[in-house]
C-alpha positions as CSV (number, residue, x, y, z in Angstrom):
1,M,-0.1,-0.1,0.0
2,T,1.6,3.2,-1.1
3,I,0.9,5.5,1.7
4,R,3.3,8.4,2.4
5,D,3.8,11.3,4.5
6,C,3.9,14.7,2.5
7,L,7.5,15.1,3.0
8,S,8.9,12.7,0.5
9,P,8.5,12.9,-3.3
10,P,6.2,13.1,-5.0
11,G,4.1,14.1,-2.0
12,S,6.2,17.0,-1.1
13,S,5.1,18.8,-4.4
14,L,2.2,20.7,-4.1
15,Y,-0.5,21.3,-6.9
16,H,-3.4,23.3,-8.1
17,A,-6.8,21.5,-8.9
18,D,-6.2,22.0,-12.6
19,Q,-2.7,20.4,-12.3
20,V,-4.1,17.4,-10.3
21,R,-6.8,16.8,-12.9
22,E,-4.1,16.8,-15.8
23,L,-2.0,14.2,-13.6
24,D,-5.4,11.9,-13.6
25,R,-5.8,12.5,-17.3
26,R,-2.1,11.4,-18.2
27,A,-2.5,8.4,-15.9
28,I,-5.6,7.3,-17.5
29,Q,-5.2,8.2,-21.1
30,E,-1.4,8.2,-21.8
31,F,-0.4,5.5,-19.2
32,S,-3.5,3.4,-19.9
33,I,-4.6,3.1,-16.3
34,P,-8.3,2.6,-16.1
35,G,-10.2,5.2,-14.2
36,G,-11.7,2.5,-12.3
37,V,-8.6,1.1,-11.2
38,L,-7.5,4.6,-10.1
39,M,-10.6,4.8,-8.0
40,A,-10.5,1.3,-6.5
41,R,-6.6,2.2,-5.5
42,A,-8.0,5.4,-3.5
43,G,-10.8,3.3,-1.8
44,R,-8.1,0.9,-0.5
45,A,-5.6,3.5,0.2
46,A,-8.3,5.2,2.4
47,F,-9.6,2.0,4.0
48,Y,-5.9,1.1,4.9
49,V,-5.4,4.6,6.8
50,L,-8.6,4.2,8.5
51,G,-7.3,0.9,10.0
52,Q,-4.1,2.4,11.0
53,H,-5.5,5.7,12.8
54,W,-8.7,3.7,14.2
55,P,-8.0,0.1,14.6
56,K,-10.4,-0.3,17.3
57,I,-13.4,1.4,15.6
58,R,-15.6,-1.2,13.9
59,R,-18.7,1.0,13.3
60,L,-18.5,3.9,10.7
61,A,-20.5,6.1,8.3
62,V,-19.7,7.0,4.9
63,V,-21.4,10.4,3.7
64,C,-21.4,10.4,-0.2
65,G,-22.2,13.0,-2.6
66,S,-22.7,12.5,-6.4
67,G,-19.3,12.7,-8.1
68,N,-16.1,10.9,-8.1
69,N,-15.3,11.6,-4.4
70,A,-18.8,9.5,-3.7
71,G,-17.1,6.8,-5.9
72,D,-14.0,6.7,-3.6
73,G,-16.5,6.5,-0.5
74,Y,-18.4,3.7,-2.2
75,V,-15.2,1.7,-2.4
76,V,-14.1,2.3,1.1
77,A,-17.6,1.2,2.4
78,R,-17.6,-1.9,0.4
79,L,-14.4,-3.0,1.7
80,A,-15.3,-2.1,5.3
81,W,-18.6,-4.2,4.9
82,K,-16.5,-7.1,3.5
83,A,-13.9,-6.9,6.4
84,G,-16.9,-7.2,9.0
85,F,-17.6,-3.5,9.9
86,K,-20.9,-2.0,10.6
87,V,-21.2,0.5,7.7
88,H,-23.9,3.0,7.0
89,V,-23.8,4.9,3.5
90,F,-25.6,8.2,3.9
91,Q,-26.3,9.7,0.6
92,V,-26.3,13.5,0.0
93,G,-27.6,14.6,-3.4
94,D,-29.0,12.5,-6.5
95,T,-27.4,9.2,-7.2
96,A,-28.8,9.8,-10.6
97,K,-26.2,12.2,-11.2
98,L,-23.5,9.6,-10.7
99,Q,-21.4,9.0,-14.0
100,G,-18.7,6.7,-15.2
101,D,-16.5,5.2,-12.6
102,A,-18.4,6.8,-9.7
103,M,-21.6,5.1,-11.0
104,E,-19.7,1.7,-11.2
105,A,-18.5,1.8,-7.6
106,H,-21.8,2.5,-6.6
107,Q,-23.5,-0.6,-8.4
108,A,-20.6,-2.7,-6.8
109,M,-21.4,-1.4,-3.4
110,L,-25.2,-2.4,-4.0
111,R,-24.1,-5.6,-5.3
112,A,-22.4,-6.4,-2.1
113,G,-25.6,-5.8,-0.2
114,I,-25.2,-2.1,1.0
115,K,-28.0,-0.1,0.5
116,P,-27.4,3.7,1.1
117,I,-29.6,5.9,3.3
118,P,-30.7,9.2,2.5
119,F,-28.8,11.7,4.9
120,V,-31.3,13.2,7.5
121,S,-30.6,15.4,10.6
122,G,-29.4,13.1,13.5
123,C,-28.5,10.1,11.3
124,L,-24.8,10.3,12.5
125,E,-25.7,9.9,16.3
126,K,-24.6,6.7,16.8
127,E,-21.6,6.3,14.5
128,K,-18.1,5.9,15.7
129,L,-16.2,7.6,12.5
130,V,-17.2,9.6,9.6
131,V,-15.8,9.2,6.1
132,D,-16.2,12.4,4.3
133,A,-17.0,11.7,0.6
134,L,-19.3,14.4,-0.1
135,L,-17.3,17.1,-2.4
136,G,-14.0,16.9,-4.0
137,T,-11.9,19.4,-6.0
138,G,-14.5,20.3,-8.4
139,L,-16.3,22.4,-6.2
140,A,-17.0,26.0,-7.5
141,G,-18.6,28.6,-5.4
142,E,-19.9,28.3,-1.9
143,V,-21.1,25.1,-0.5
144,R,-25.1,25.2,-0.6
145,S,-27.6,22.8,0.9
146,P,-28.2,19.9,1.1
147,F,-24.4,19.6,1.3
148,R,-24.2,22.6,3.7
149,D,-26.6,20.8,6.1
150,A,-24.4,17.7,6.1
151,I,-21.2,19.4,6.5
152,T,-22.9,21.2,9.6
153,E,-24.1,17.8,11.1
154,I,-20.6,16.0,10.6
155,N,-18.7,19.1,12.3
156,Q,-21.1,19.0,15.2
157,H,-21.3,15.2,15.6
158,G,-18.0,14.9,17.4
159,A,-16.6,11.7,15.9
160,P,-13.2,11.6,14.2
161,V,-13.4,12.3,10.5
162,L,-11.3,10.7,7.6
163,A,-11.8,13.0,4.5
164,L,-11.1,11.6,1.0
165,D,-8.7,13.7,-1.1
166,I,-9.7,17.1,0.6
167,P,-12.2,17.9,3.3
168,S,-15.5,18.7,1.8
169,G,-15.9,22.3,1.1
170,L,-12.3,23.6,1.3
171,C,-10.9,25.5,-1.7
172,S,-8.2,23.1,-3.0
173,D,-6.0,26.3,-4.6
174,T,-6.2,28.4,-1.6
175,G,-7.1,26.9,1.4
176,Q,-10.1,28.8,2.2
177,P,-13.6,27.2,3.0
178,L,-16.1,28.0,0.4
179,G,-18.7,29.2,2.7
180,M,-17.9,26.1,5.1
181,A,-15.7,23.0,5.1
182,V,-15.7,19.7,7.2
183,H,-13.0,19.5,10.1
184,A,-11.3,16.6,9.1
185,T,-9.0,14.6,11.6
186,V,-6.8,12.8,9.0
187,T,-7.1,13.6,5.2
188,V,-5.9,11.2,2.7
189,T,-5.2,12.9,-0.6
190,F,-4.5,11.2,-4.0
191,I,-2.1,11.3,-7.1
192,G,-1.4,15.0,-6.3
193,V,-1.0,16.8,-3.0
194,K,-3.5,19.9,-3.1
195,L,-2.0,23.2,-2.3
196,G,-5.1,24.1,-0.2
197,L,-4.1,21.4,2.5
198,F,-1.4,23.3,3.5
199,I,-2.0,27.1,2.7
200,G,-4.6,29.5,4.2
201,E,-7.2,28.0,6.7
202,G,-6.5,24.5,5.1
203,P,-4.3,23.2,8.0
204,A,-7.3,24.1,10.5
205,Y,-9.5,21.8,8.5
206,S,-7.3,19.1,7.2
207,G,-5.8,17.6,10.2
208,Q,-3.0,15.2,9.6
209,V,-2.6,14.7,5.6
210,V,-1.1,11.5,4.3
211,F,-0.7,10.8,0.6
212,S,-1.2,8.0,-1.9
213,D,0.0,8.2,-5.4
214,L,-2.3,5.4,-6.4
215,E,0.7,3.8,-7.7
216,V,0.8,5.5,-10.8
217,P,4.5,5.5,-12.4
218,H,6.9,8.6,-11.9
219,A,6.9,9.6,-15.4
220,V,3.0,11.0,-15.0
221,Y,4.4,13.6,-12.9
222,A,7.5,14.6,-15.2
223,P,5.9,17.4,-17.5
224,I,3.8,18.9,-14.6
225,I,5.7,21.5,-12.5
226,P,4.1,22.0,-9.0
227,I,3.1,25.0,-7.7
228,A,5.0,25.0,-4.4
229,Q,7.0,22.3,-2.6
230,L,6.9,21.5,1.0
231,I,10.0,22.3,3.1
232,N,11.5,19.2,4.6
233,F,13.4,20.0,7.7
234,H,15.5,17.0,7.5
235,E,16.7,17.6,3.8
236,W,17.6,21.4,4.4
237,S,19.2,20.8,7.8
238,R,22.1,19.2,5.5
239,R,23.3,22.5,4.4
240,L,24.8,23.1,8.2
241,L,27.8,21.2,7.3
242,P,30.4,20.1,10.0
243,R,32.8,22.6,11.0
244,C,36.3,22.7,10.5
245,R,38.4,21.7,13.5
246,T,40.5,24.9,13.1
247,A,37.7,27.2,12.5
248,H,37.6,30.4,14.3
249,K,34.8,33.3,15.0
250,G,35.9,35.3,11.7
251,D,34.9,32.2,9.5
252,F,31.2,32.5,10.7
253,G,30.4,36.1,9.9
254,H,29.6,39.2,11.9
255,V,26.0,40.1,12.2
256,L,24.6,43.7,13.0
257,V,21.0,43.9,14.3
258,I,19.7,47.3,14.2
259,G,16.6,47.7,16.2
260,G,15.3,48.3,19.7
261,A,13.7,51.6,19.9
262,P,12.6,53.0,23.4
263,G,9.8,50.3,24.6
264,Y,11.1,47.7,22.3
265,A,14.5,46.6,23.6
266,G,13.5,42.9,23.7
267,A,12.9,42.7,20.2
268,G,16.5,43.3,19.4
269,R,17.8,41.4,21.9
270,L,16.0,38.4,20.7
271,A,17.2,38.7,17.2
272,A,20.7,39.0,18.2
273,E,20.8,36.1,20.5
274,A,19.1,34.1,17.7
275,A,21.9,34.9,15.3
276,A,24.4,33.9,17.8
277,R,22.6,30.7,18.9
278,I,22.4,29.6,15.4
279,G,26.3,30.0,14.7
280,A,27.1,33.6,13.7
281,G,30.8,34.1,14.9
282,L,29.8,37.5,16.1
283,V,27.0,39.6,17.0
284,S,26.5,43.4,17.6
285,L,23.4,44.9,18.4
286,A,22.8,48.4,17.3
287,T,20.1,49.8,19.9
288,H,18.9,53.2,21.3
289,P,21.0,54.4,23.8
290,N,18.5,53.7,26.7
291,H,19.0,50.1,26.3
292,A,22.6,49.2,25.4
293,A,24.1,48.8,29.0
294,Q,21.3,46.6,30.2
295,I,21.5,44.2,27.1
296,A,25.3,44.2,27.5
297,A,24.6,43.3,31.2
298,T,22.3,40.4,30.7
299,R,23.8,38.8,27.3
300,P,27.5,40.0,27.5
301,E,28.1,37.8,24.3
302,I,26.1,40.3,22.3
303,M,28.2,43.4,21.4
304,A,25.4,46.1,22.4
305,H,26.1,49.6,21.1
306,A,24.4,52.7,22.0
307,V,23.3,54.4,18.8
308,G,22.0,57.8,18.8
309,S,22.6,58.8,15.0
310,S,23.4,57.4,11.7
311,A,27.1,58.5,12.3
312,D,27.4,56.3,15.3
313,L,26.3,53.5,13.1
314,A,28.6,54.0,10.3
315,P,31.7,52.3,11.9
316,L,29.4,49.2,12.9
317,L,28.3,48.8,9.4
318,A,31.7,48.8,8.1
319,K,32.5,45.7,10.4
320,A,29.5,43.9,9.7
321,T,29.2,41.0,7.1
322,V,25.4,40.8,7.5
323,V,22.9,43.1,8.6
324,V,19.4,42.5,10.3
325,L,17.4,45.7,10.2
326,G,14.0,46.3,11.7
327,P,13.4,44.2,15.0
328,G,11.9,46.8,17.4
329,L,13.3,49.6,15.2
330,S,10.1,51.9,15.1
331,R,9.4,54.5,12.4
332,N,10.5,57.6,14.6
333,S,13.0,60.2,14.0
334,W,15.8,57.9,15.6
335,A,15.0,55.1,13.4
336,V,14.5,56.4,9.8
337,P,18.3,57.6,9.7
338,L,19.4,54.1,10.6
339,W,17.0,52.7,8.4
340,E,18.4,54.9,5.4
341,A,22.0,54.2,6.3
342,A,21.6,50.5,6.4
343,L,19.8,50.3,2.9
344,A,22.7,52.4,1.5
345,T,25.3,49.7,2.1
346,N,25.9,46.6,0.0
347,L,25.7,44.2,2.8
348,P,23.4,40.9,2.8
349,M,20.5,42.0,4.8
350,V,17.3,40.6,6.5
351,L,14.4,43.3,6.6
352,D,11.9,42.9,9.4
353,A,8.9,44.6,11.2
354,D,9.2,48.1,11.1
355,A,12.1,47.8,8.2
356,L,9.2,46.7,6.1
357,N,6.7,49.2,7.0
358,L,9.3,52.0,6.4
359,L,9.7,50.4,2.9
360,A,6.1,50.2,2.3
361,E,5.8,54.0,3.1
362,R,8.5,54.8,0.4
363,L,7.0,52.5,-2.2
364,S,3.5,54.2,-1.6
365,I,4.8,57.6,-2.2
366,Q,6.7,55.8,-5.3
367,Q,10.2,56.9,-3.9
368,S,12.9,54.7,-5.8
369,L,14.8,52.1,-3.8
370,Q,17.3,49.8,-5.2
371,L,16.5,46.3,-3.7
372,R,19.0,43.4,-3.8
373,D,18.7,39.8,-4.5
374,D,20.8,39.1,-1.5
375,W,18.1,40.7,0.8
376,L,15.6,38.6,2.7
377,F,12.3,40.0,3.6
378,T,10.1,38.6,6.4
379,P,6.6,40.0,6.4
380,H,3.4,38.9,8.3
381,P,0.6,39.2,6.4
382,G,-0.3,42.7,7.6
383,E,3.1,43.8,6.4
384,A,2.7,41.9,3.1
385,G,-0.5,43.9,2.5
386,R,1.0,47.2,3.2
387,L,3.8,46.5,0.6
388,L,1.3,45.2,-2.0
389,G,-1.5,48.1,-1.4
390,C,-4.0,45.8,-0.1
391,T,-6.0,44.3,2.9
392,T,-4.5,41.7,5.3
393,A,-7.7,39.7,4.3
394,K,-6.7,39.6,0.4
395,V,-3.0,38.3,1.5
396,Q,-4.6,35.6,3.5
397,A,-7.0,34.6,0.8
398,D,-4.3,33.8,-1.7
399,R,-1.0,33.7,0.1
400,L,0.9,32.2,-2.6
401,N,0.0,35.1,-5.0
402,A,1.0,37.3,-2.5
403,V,4.5,36.0,-2.3
404,E,5.2,35.4,-5.8
405,T,4.1,39.0,-6.6
406,L,6.4,40.5,-3.8
407,A,9.2,38.6,-5.2
408,R,8.4,39.6,-8.7
409,R,8.0,43.4,-7.9
410,H,11.1,43.7,-5.7
411,G,13.4,40.8,-6.2
412,G,15.3,39.1,-3.3
413,V,13.9,36.3,-1.1
414,W,10.5,36.6,0.7
415,V,9.3,34.9,3.6
416,L,5.6,35.2,4.3
417,K,5.0,34.2,7.8
418,G,2.1,32.5,9.3
419,A,0.6,29.3,9.4
420,G,2.0,27.4,6.2
421,T,5.0,29.9,5.9
422,L,6.0,30.9,2.3
423,V,9.3,31.3,0.8
424,G,9.5,32.9,-2.7
425,S,11.9,34.2,-4.9
426,V,11.8,34.8,-8.8
427,G,12.7,31.6,-10.8
428,A,12.4,29.3,-7.8
429,I,9.4,27.2,-7.1
430,P,8.0,28.6,-3.8
431,G,8.7,26.6,-0.5
432,L,5.8,26.0,2.0
433,C,6.5,24.9,5.6
434,P,4.1,22.5,6.8
435,V,4.7,22.9,10.3
436,A,1.6,24.8,11.9
437,N,2.1,25.6,15.8
438,P,-0.4,28.0,17.6
439,G,2.1,28.2,20.3
440,M,4.2,30.6,18.5
441,A,1.7,32.9,18.1
442,S,3.2,35.3,20.7
443,G,5.4,38.3,20.5
444,G,8.8,38.2,19.6
445,M,8.7,34.7,17.4
446,G,9.3,37.0,14.5
447,D,12.4,38.5,15.8
448,V,13.8,35.2,16.5
449,L,13.3,34.3,13.0
450,A,14.9,37.5,11.5
451,G,17.9,37.1,13.9
452,L,18.2,33.2,12.9
453,L,18.3,34.0,9.3
454,G,20.6,36.8,9.6
455,G,23.0,34.1,11.5
456,L,22.6,31.8,8.6
457,L,23.5,34.2,5.9
458,A,26.6,35.0,7.9
459,Q,27.7,31.5,7.8
460,K,27.8,32.0,4.0
461,I,24.4,30.1,3.2
462,P,23.0,31.4,0.0
463,P,19.8,33.6,0.9
464,H,17.6,31.2,-1.2
465,D,18.8,28.2,0.9
466,A,19.2,30.3,4.2
467,A,15.4,31.3,4.0
468,R,14.3,27.7,3.6
469,L,16.7,26.4,6.3
470,G,15.8,28.9,8.6
471,V,12.0,28.5,8.4
472,C,12.6,24.9,8.8
473,L,14.9,25.5,12.1
474,H,12.3,28.1,13.4
475,A,9.3,25.9,13.1
476,E,11.2,22.5,14.2
477,A,12.2,24.6,17.5
478,G,8.6,25.8,18.0
479,L,7.3,22.3,17.6
480,R,9.7,20.7,20.0
481,C,9.1,23.5,22.5
482,A,5.4,23.1,22.3
483,M,5.9,19.4,23.6
484,D,5.6,21.0,26.9
485,G,2.4,22.7,26.0
486,E,1.5,25.4,23.4
487,R,0.1,28.0,25.8
488,G,2.7,30.3,27.4
489,M,5.5,29.7,24.8
490,L,8.0,32.8,24.8
491,A,10.1,33.6,22.0
492,G,13.2,33.2,24.2
493,D,12.0,29.4,25.1
494,L,13.4,28.4,21.3
495,M,16.9,29.4,21.9
496,P,18.0,25.8,23.6
497,Y,16.2,24.2,20.8
498,L,17.8,26.1,18.0
499,R,21.0,25.4,19.3
500,A,20.3,21.6,19.5
501,L,18.8,21.4,15.9
502,C,21.6,23.1,14.3
503,N,24.4,20.7,16.1
504,A,22.3,17.3,15.4
505,V,22.7,17.1,11.8
506,K,23.4,13.5,10.2
507,N,25.2,14.2,6.9
């Protein structure tokens, strides 16, 4: 049974719905695999996943619509019936609309002795597990009744849910619910992994995602370029090569963090410590004079400098190999000259927080700025919206388009933060981090990421690789930290995990 996680090829490739339909067409027409065979394989894969996740459950409901997704459900129902399960198939919509392979799967189920029951309110009351085979990737527009009523009932029932291919009602391209969507416990997706399972609101609806390629040849995938690629921590962490035994601190770069306006000392401190913890040789912090002494006293490894003007900053820029600009910077009369001085250098740079907001202000009044390809930009959705001249909601509605547009307009490497963090640059397939951890929704996490990225750049890791590796390390550290509980996680709690992760690589 070809069940994989979604971090190994071809499961790591993400596709739009029309691309998956093309994969289906190629498998059927160009590789002579009958559609009914693919449907049977999908049903078997789903039944296998069901047994792996809920081995003690022997009673289930399969809720079916009237398309190919229902056909997969009919196969699951028949297999469960033959295996001795107590199975109820609840039908939503008219079976007269069934066509082709779905119709044949329906007839095979009837011959096996399973008679569908019309879906009515309360019909799921005694069911221990629900298989969602209502709506697939062909859904256009908002979910309407009777499907809307069925989804409401499934979500309110409380039993675990196995979604076939995609949770019903979830847009497979954007990860946005089309009015409403099934909240799945596990989703088993077929042939091509749908982008919407990992982007936007997708992770909140998809649960754990597993993948079956339905045993199609690898050649089926060859001409179809994925729309995005899942970032695998174990793959990208190999960029952290073992260090030479005679190395010295100068080999690993000098990061200069510029930030920490009055009231925001912690942001600069977190970024600077993250750069050090990830392995930068030297780390300096150019911060407001109010904070320098305190930071130097509490973390003496960070060379904290009291900077009152761009003149004070100039000698620090001369010594740096990488700049992290923005954590706690603010946009006041102290911050702007420092921002301008940093942008005038030829140094590799990470721009975060108010460095991005200042950039958006300049772009909005059409002041030309020469942005560089060795710069990393780390906006959250609100900052991305300001840079694009649109709302946060519009960014979230199509995150992939947002990160690709930013890269096309401005060059460089863009990290769009949030659940399903995206990494985009011109000429590269966007990367998507599949680790979603609500414990990281707290102040300072972005500052840690900015410093971490700066520390990787300082170690001469190219910007494209540094962005993907940094996002992986940040997410993995958060995941391990969350093992002690998601609520109450602090950004500083990630530091020991970052150090452990960047030293645990098996090459």
